[in-house]
Each structure stands twice: as structure tokens, then as C-alpha cells.
C-alpha positions, 0 to 999 in steps of 0.5 A: 500500500502507498500513502497519499494524504495520510490515506492508504492507496491499495494496488491490485496487480494481476499476472501469469508469470508462466505466460510472460512471453514478451521479454523481448519487449522488456516485459519482466515477471520480476517486477510482479515478484517484487510486489508479491514479496513486499512487507504488506503484500499478499499473494493470491494464486488463482488456480481454477480454470473454467475454460479447459478440460482435464487432460490439457490442464493436467498436461500443462501442469506437468510441463510448466514444472520445467520452468525455473524461477516461477512465482506460482506453486499451486497446480491449476485445477480444471473446473469445467467437468470435461475429460478432453484429450492430449496426443503427442506425435513424435516424428522422425521426419523434420517435415511435419506440416503434411502429417499435422494437416492430415491429423487435423482433417481427421479430427475436425468436428463441425461447429468446433474451433481449431487452431494450428500454432507454429514457431515461425511465420514460414511454418504458419504460411506453409500450413495455411497453403496446405489447408487451402489446397485441401479445401479447408476454410482457414485464416492466417494470423502472424507477426507483421514484423513492424508493419503499423496499422496506422500506415496501411493505405486504406486507414491513411485515406480514412484518417486524412479525410476525417482530419480535413473535415473536422474543425473541432475536437469532436468528429461529427457523426455525419462527417464520420458516416460520409467519410466511411462510405467514401473510403469503402467505395474507393477501396471496395476491391481491396482485401485490406478494407475489412481491417478498417471496417472492423477497426471503425466498428470497434472504435464505435463500440468503445467510444460513445463520443468520437474525439479526434484525439481518441481516434488517432490514439486508438488507431496508432496503438493498434496493430493489423492483427488486432482486426483479424477476423476469425469468425466463420472460419474452420481453422485459424493458423497462427504463430504462438505469440499471436495466439496469446489471449485466444482460445480454441476447442482443438489446438495443434502445435508444431514444435521443431528442434533446433531452439535453445531450451530456456525459460522463455522458450518453455513459457512460449510452449506453455502459452500454446498448449493452454489455448486448448479448451478440449483437445491438444495435439502436439507434433514434434521432432524433439524430446521436450514432452517425454515423461509427461503423461498424455492420453496418447503417444505415437511414434511416426517414423515415416519420412515426409517431403517438403510441401509442393507450395510455399507462401512468402509474405514480404516485409519492408526488409524484403523489398528495395525501399528507394525503388518506390520513391518515384512510383507513388501514383502507380502504387496507390492505384493498386489494391490489396489482392491485385495480381502482380507479375514476377520477373527477375526479382521485379514485380509488375502490374498486370495492366501495362506491365509497369514495374512497381517493386523490386526485391531486396538483396536479402530476398533475392538471396532467399529466393535463390536458396528456394530455387536450389531446393527446387522451388520457383515463383509461380504467382504474386499479389499485393498484400498491403500498400503502406506509407513509408518515409526513410529516417534519413529523408530531409525535413518536409519530404513527403511519404511514399507508398510501398507494396508488400506482396505475397509470393507463391512458390511451387516445387518444380 
């Protein structure tokens, strides 16, 4: 308790130190530990889990014991009355995407949610491609590697029009509706407009009065992933970091070898397995889950080949940014989802075959590696158009527009 004007100010802090997976952002459970051991502090462990069935909870309880320097000591108790199921499939092959997808399709139940959790974006993209080829309605949620929602073309268009038409601190409802309709009309063919639609709907639900300052802050603090729509999809595919805070009936985790085993990694795996409400399926080529009781443990000694289709989602690091400086109008005429032509590390528009993007040296080398593995680019499309300005740009220089594309690679 802190003293203020001779009165006690009580502070209640809530956390789960076992799910602290954002250490790379400066998050540190030791701050909570210092509060918990204070002279007048009281630590209360919340151990009742009403979300998950017995088997996933029991499995997670055993796994979490491997994490050192924990604050909690009491095991979690499942309170929902269902047994659930945990399966661990130990693979000899390092290519596990195909058997994981086969397992998911065999176990899918109508009306129940399923999620595939991977460690990397590349793995998530590969699983997504396999699911779509099998006719599964799925949605990919992944780390956007620094892409700010504030900077996507559709959101910038809406914000600038709102600012031009708002002369008071409060956005007039008539202006809001008019600009929204105009934005949706201009970008009606853009795949990314749905992110803006969900952003505006969420803001309207949160703020009864639309202050311009509140809206700017709301958009600036948001990420693209915040407005991913997972409704009406059968399977969500996500990196583990992006699944935090979500829950699914069935969770399929793909855990590959080659990572240094430390508390941060173990917490990440714990976060993944605790997303499961009913059933947890772990596909792995590691020994991390040995000696933990599961409902089923299987050994798969079959060797699997690489998938015949790979999706590469380009970021800022994958394109030559200065290449865009004199092509702003051509780029802003494009829409998210538009098809592009790929030739010799350059992307062209289909209409007129205008060059609109060039791959960075880093990405060119990556494509060479994929070609050596037997893949080549078969198609390309616009994923996002974003505003960009170099940190070294002279004062007053305007932003340019940058294309972040999807490349589809197929096995030769």
C-alpha cells in the first residue's frame, strides 16, 4: 500500500508469470515478484480454470514444472467437468506440416474451433497453403514484423479525410458516416478494407463520443492483427505469440528442434498448449514432452517431403525501399489482392506491365536458396500498400507508398 494524504492507496496487480512471453519487449515477471514479496503484500494464486478440460490442464501442469524461477506453486485445477484429450506425435521426419494437416482433417468436428500454432511465420504460411489446397476454410494470423496499422493505405485515406473535415475536437457523426462510405467505395476491391471496417466498428463500440484525439490514439496503438477476423472460419493458423489471449476447442502445435531450451522458450510452449479448451495435439521432432503423461503417444517414423507450395509474405526488409520513391501514383492505384507479375526479382502490374517493386538483396538471396531446393515463383499479389518515409529523408519530404506482396512458390 502507498500513502497519499495520510490515506492508504491499495494496488491490485494481476499476472501469469508462466505466460510472460514478451521479454523481448522488456516485459519482466520480476517486477510482479517484487510486489508479491513486499512487507504488506499478499499473494493470491488463482488456480481454477473454467475454460479447459482435464487432460490439457493436467498436461500443462506437468510441463510448466520445467520452468525455473516461477512465482506460482499451486497446480491449476480444471473446473469445467470435461475429460478432453492430449496426443503427442513424435516424428522422425523434420517435415511435419503434411502429417499435422492430415491429423487435423481427421479430427475436425463441425461447429468446433481449431487452431494450428507454429514457431515461425514460414511454418504458419506453409500450413495455411496446405489447408487451402485441401479445401479447408482457414485464416492466417502472424507477426507483421513492424508493419503499423496506422500506415496501411486504406486507414491513411480514412484518417486524412476525417482530419480535413473536422474543425473541432469532436468528429461529427455525419462527417464520420460520409467519410466511411467514401473510403469503402474507393477501396471496395481491396482485401485490406475489412481491417478498417472492423477497426471503425470497434472504435464505435468503445467510444460513445468520437474525439479526434481518441481516434488517432486508438488507431496508432493498434496493430493489423488486432482486426483479424476469425469468425466463420474452420481453422485459424497462427504463430504462438499471436495466439496469446485466444482460445480454441482443438489446438495443434508444431514444435521443431533446433531452439535453445530456456525459460522463455518453455513459457512460449506453455502459452500454446493452454489455448486448448478440449483437445491438444502436439507434433514434434524433439524430446521436450517425454515423461509427461498424455492420453496418447505415437511414434511416426515415416519420412515426409517438403510441401509442393510455399507462401512468402514480404516485409519492408524484403523489398528495395528507394525503388518506390518515384512510383507513388502507380502504387496507390493498386489494391490489396491485385495480381502482380514476377520477373527477375521485379514485380509488375498486370495492366501495362509497369514495374512497381523490386526485391531486396536479402530476398533475392532467399529466393535463390528456394530455387536450389527446387522451388520457383509461380504467382504474386499485393498484400498491403503502406506509407513509408526513410529516417534519413530531409525535413518536409513527403511519404511514399510501398507494396508488400505475397509470393507463391511451387516445387518444380
